[in-house]
C-alpha positions in Angstrom: 74.5 82.9 125.3 73.4 84.7 121.8 75.3 87.8 123.0 78.4 86.2 124.3 78.1 83.7 120.6 78.2 87.0 118.9 80.5 89.3 120.6 82.9 86.6 120.3 81.8 86.2 116.6 82.5 89.6 116.3 86.1 89.4 117.5 87.2 86.9 114.7 85.4 89.5 112.1 82.3 88.3 111.5 79.2 89.7 111.5 75.8 89.1 112.4 73.4 87.2 109.3 71.6 89.4 106.9 69.1 88.4 104.5 71.5 90.1 101.8 75.1 91.3 102.4 75.8 92.9 105.6 77.3 96.4 103.6 73.9 96.8 101.4 71.8 96.0 104.7 73.5 98.3 106.8 73.4 100.9 104.0 69.8 100.4 103.6 69.7 100.9 107.4 71.1 104.1 107.0 69.0 105.4 104.4 65.9 104.8 106.9 67.5 106.9 109.5 68.1 109.6 107.0 64.5 109.3 105.0 63.1 109.8 108.7 65.1 112.6 109.6 64.1 114.5 106.7 60.4 114.0 106.7 60.7 114.2 110.5 57.5 114.1 112.7 57.3 115.2 116.3 55.5 111.6 116.9 56.7 109.3 119.6 57.0 106.1 116.6 59.5 108.2 114.5 61.5 109.0 117.6 61.1 105.0 118.8 62.2 104.7 114.8 65.3 106.8 114.5 66.4 105.7 118.2 65.8 101.9 117.1 67.5 102.2 113.6 70.9 103.8 115.1 70.9 101.0 118.0 70.6 98.6 115.3 73.3 100.1 113.3 76.0 100.3 116.2 74.8 96.7 117.3 75.2 95.3 113.3 78.8 97.0 113.8 79.4 97.3 109.9 81.8 99.9 109.4 79.6 101.1 105.6 76.3 101.7 107.9 78.6 103.5 110.8 81.1 105.6 108.9 77.8 107.5 106.8 75.6 107.4 110.2 78.0 110.0 111.9 79.2 111.5 108.9 75.7 112.5 108.6 75.0 113.6 112.1 78.2 115.7 112.1 76.7 117.4 108.7 73.6 117.7 110.4 75.3 119.1 114.0 77.4 121.7 111.8 73.8 122.8 110.3 72.5 123.4 113.9 76.0 125.2 115.1 75.5 127.4 112.6 71.7 128.4 113.2 73.3 129.0 116.6 71.3 125.9 118.2 74.2 124.8 120.5 72.6 122.2 122.3 73.2 119.8 118.9 76.8 119.6 120.3 75.1 117.4 122.9 74.7 114.4 119.9 78.7 114.3 119.8 78.1 112.4 123.0 76.3 109.8 121.2 79.2 107.4 119.6 80.8 107.4 123.1 77.7 106.0 124.3 76.7 103.6 122.2 79.9 102.4 121.7 80.5 101.7 125.7 76.9 99.9 125.2 77.9 97.8 122.4 80.1 94.6 122.8 80.0 94.3 119.2 81.5 97.5 117.9 83.7 97.0 120.5 85.0 93.8 119.5 84.7 94.7 115.7 87.3 97.8 116.2 89.5 95.8 118.6 89.7 93.5 115.7 90.0 96.0 112.3 93.2 96.9 114.5 94.5 93.9 114.9 93.8 92.7 111.3 95.5 95.7 110.0 98.4 95.4 112.1 98.7 92.0 110.1 99.8 93.4 106.6 103.7 93.4 108.0 102.9 89.3 108.0 103.0 86.6 105.5 100.0 85.5 106.3 98.2 88.7 105.9 96.1 87.6 103.0 94.1 85.7 105.6 92.3 88.9 107.1 89.9 90.8 105.4 90.9 94.1 106.0 94.5 93.6 105.0 93.3 91.9 102.3 90.8 94.9 101.5 94.2 97.0 101.5 96.1 94.4 99.3 93.6 94.7 96.7 94.1 98.6 96.8 97.7 98.2 96.5 97.5 95.6 93.6 94.5 97.7 91.7 97.1 100.6 92.1 99.7 98.6 90.3 97.8 97.6 87.1 96.9 101.2 86.5 100.2 102.3 87.2 101.0 99.9 84.0 98.2 101.2 82.2 97.7 104.9 83.2 95.2 106.2 80.2 93.0 103.8 79.3 93.3 101.0 81.4 93.6 97.2 81.1 89.7 97.3 79.9 86.8 96.0 82.0 86.6 92.3 80.4 90.7 91.9 81.3 90.5 93.3 85.1 89.7 90.1 87.0 91.8 87.7 85.2 95.1 90.8 85.6 94.1 91.1 89.2 94.4 86.9 89.2 97.9 87.3 87.7 99.0 90.0 90.3 98.0 88.0 93.5 99.6 84.8 92.1 102.7 87.0 91.3 102.5 88.1 94.8 101.5 85.1 96.8 101.9 82.2 94.2 98.8 81.0 94.5 95.5 82.1 93.9 92.1 81.1 96.2 88.8 82.8 95.2 87.8 82.6 99.4 91.3 84.7 100.0 91.8 86.8 97.1 89.2 89.9 96.3 88.8 92.2 93.7 89.3 95.8 94.9 86.6 97.3 97.4 86.9 100.6 95.6 84.8 101.6 92.7 87.1 104.6 91.8 90.5 102.4 91.9 88.4 99.8 90.3 87.6 102.7 87.3 91.0 103.7 86.9 92.6 100.3 86.6 90.2 99.0 84.2 89.8 102.6 82.7 92.4 104.3 83.2 92.6 108.0 83.9 90.3 109.0 81.2 87.8 106.3 82.2 88.3 108.3 85.7 87.7 111.7 85.1 84.2 110.6 82.2 83.1 108.7 85.8 83.5 111.8 88.0 81.8 113.9 85.6 78.7 111.6 86.1 78.9 111.4 89.7 79.5 115.6 89.7 76.2 116.2 87.4 74.1 113.8 89.7 74.8 115.4 92.6 74.3 118.8 90.6 71.1 118.2 89.4 69.7 117.0 93.1 71.8 120.4 94.6 70.3 122.7 92.0 66.7 121.4 92.7 67.0 121.5 96.2 66.0 118.3 97.0 68.4 117.8 99.4 67.0 114.2 100.8 67.8 112.3 97.8 70.9 114.5 97.4 72.1 113.1 100.6 71.1 109.6 99.5 73.0 109.9 96.5 76.0 111.2 97.7 76.2 108.9 100.0 76.1 106.2 98.4 78.8 107.2 96.0 80.8 108.0 99.8 80.5 104.2 99.7 81.9 103.8 96.7 85.7 104.8 98.1 85.6 101.5 100.7 83.2 99.1 98.1 82.7 98.5 94.6 78.9 99.7 95.0 78.7 100.1 90.6 80.0 96.9 89.6 77.3 95.3 91.5 73.9 94.4 90.8 72.5 94.8 94.0 74.5 98.1 94.6 73.4 99.5 91.3 70.1 98.3 92.1 70.0 100.6 95.3 71.1 103.8 93.6 68.1 103.2 90.9 65.5 102.5 94.2 67.0 105.6 95.5 66.4 107.8 92.3 63.0 106.3 91.8 61.4 106.7 95.2 63.2 110.1 95.1 61.5 111.2 92.0 58.1 110.2 93.5 59.0 112.2 96.8 59.3 115.2 94.7 56.4 114.9 92.6 54.4 114.3 96.1 55.3 118.0 97.4 55.4 119.8 94.5 
């Protein structure tokens, strides 16, 4: 009965309830998988935890966790193939098997396809993924009017509201969303110069961990900034808290292994 209820909910774009926002929750689950793999020990509870988290990510069916998981697994498979461990190619069967076994994932993907098709309709603002794409378009329109320095962080929300009203003749906090993309947000708010400084900061952080050969923290930090392509993690307290936690725990992990 519960499974049927949530299968129906996912067909309408809803997700399982989580104690924090589902995107952040799925990111934390993904980080758990990465930490377990990097610290892998051939013990039964490691295997159980890794399998459990991967299956739960599919049952939860949040795009953030799944996209990062498969990007990470693809990198692992590629690395192992370079080292001539061809049997790792079998991992490509994982998404197929779990897709077939997860009704919530099937419903989620079907809803995303339906949602995006609504962009052509006048009521596209009613659909979450369509709204997300609309927010990208509006942020880029704001950038085009203020390319060098942007409109300013304090002005961005008001100007976004004005753009929504201009395009849809009304504004509703329930249905309008600010751009779910840190890079577009910086571009619209701070212009090209702001985005360049932002990218330099990201590259500096990632290069630091590559130079130290701390590939666990590198993987987690890189994943965080990949998330920023479809969510504004750097503009949210919860998102920045996750990044700070990764850096602090990564420092403790590095000290422990020195």
